[in-house]
C-alpha positions in Angstrom: -6.7 -11.4 -6.4 -3.2 -10.3 -7.3 -1.8 -7.8 -4.9 0.8 -6.6 -7.4 0.1 -6.0 -11.1 2.3 -4.9 -14.0 0.6 -1.5 -13.9 1.4 -1.0 -10.2 5.0 -2.2 -10.7 5.5 0.4 -13.5 4.2 3.2 -11.4 6.3 2.3 -8.4 9.4 2.0 -10.6 8.8 5.5 -11.9 8.3 7.0 -8.4 10.8 5.0 -6.3 10.5 4.4 -2.6 9.7 8.0 -1.7 7.6 10.3 -3.9 9.0 13.8 -4.6 6.5 16.0 -2.9 6.6 18.6 -0.2 3.4 17.4 1.4 3.2 13.6 1.7 -0.5 13.9 2.4 -0.9 15.2 -1.2 1.0 12.2 -2.7 -0.9 10.0 -5.1 -1.9 6.7 -3.7 -0.6 4.1 -6.2 -2.5 1.2 -4.5 -4.5 0.7 -1.4 -4.4 -2.7 0.5 -6.8 -3.6 3.3 -7.8 -6.4 5.6 -11.4 -7.3 4.6 -12.1 -8.9 8.0 -10.5 -6.5 10.5 -8.1 -3.7 11.1 -5.4 -2.9 8.6 -5.1 -0.4 5.7 -2.0 0.5 3.7 -2.0 3.5 1.3 1.1 2.9 -0.8 2.7 6.0 -2.3 6.1 4.5 -3.3 8.1 1.3 -3.6 11.3 -0.3 -4.5 12.0 -3.7 -5.9 14.4 -6.1 -4.1 15.0 -9.2 -6.2 11.6 -11.0 -5.9 10.0 -8.7 -3.4 8.9 -5.1 -3.0 9.4 -2.7 -0.2 6.3 -0.5 -0.1 6.2 2.9 1.5 3.0 4.7 2.6 0.6 5.7 5.2 -0.9 2.8 7.2 -3.1 1.9 10.2 -3.6 -1.4 12.0 -6.2 0.0 14.4 -6.5 3.5 15.6 -3.2 5.2 14.8 -2.0 6.2 11.3 1.7 6.3 10.6 4.2 6.6 7.8 6.4 3.5 7.2 7.2 0.6 5.0 6.2 -3.0 4.6 7.3 -5.8 2.4 4.8 -7.1 -0.2 5.7 -10.6 0.9 4.4 -9.8 4.4 1.0 -8.7 2.9 0.9 -11.8 0.7 1.7 -14.1 3.6 -1.0 -12.8 6.0 -4.1 -15.0 6.6 -6.6 -14.6 9.4 -8.2 -17.6 11.1 -10.7 -17.9 8.3 -7.7 -18.1 5.9 -8.7 -14.8 4.3 -5.8 -12.6 3.2 -5.1 -8.9 2.4 -7.0 -7.5 -0.6 -6.3 -4.7 -3.1 -8.9 -1.9 -3.4 -9.7 -1.5 -7.1 -11.2 2.0 -6.8 -8.7 4.2 -4.8 -5.7 4.5 -7.1 -5.0 8.1 -8.2 -6.5 9.7 -5.1 -4.3 11.5 -2.6 -3.5 10.2 0.9 -5.5 13.0 2.5 -8.7 11.9 0.8 -8.3 8.2 1.9 -6.9 8.5 5.4 -9.9 9.0 7.5 
């Protein structure tokens, strides 16, 4: 599965790295990435292109704590667990706000 699509790229280009909102928890999630075999969820609300890579900004957890921060798309693409399974893109979460998905 492609982690980045033209549709996602277009939305991120419109928003930029940080969405213009007073309450980041009400920001629209552009794309949700997750580890299908363990901990790891990234709710992306903004992004910026750097040559052939993207810096993605959002709310993420790799275990018990959620925090705001950024990650490079290339890092998500490069990850493989010991079964060689990588990060996936959730097809049903776009358009919801961070508050709805960060549970």
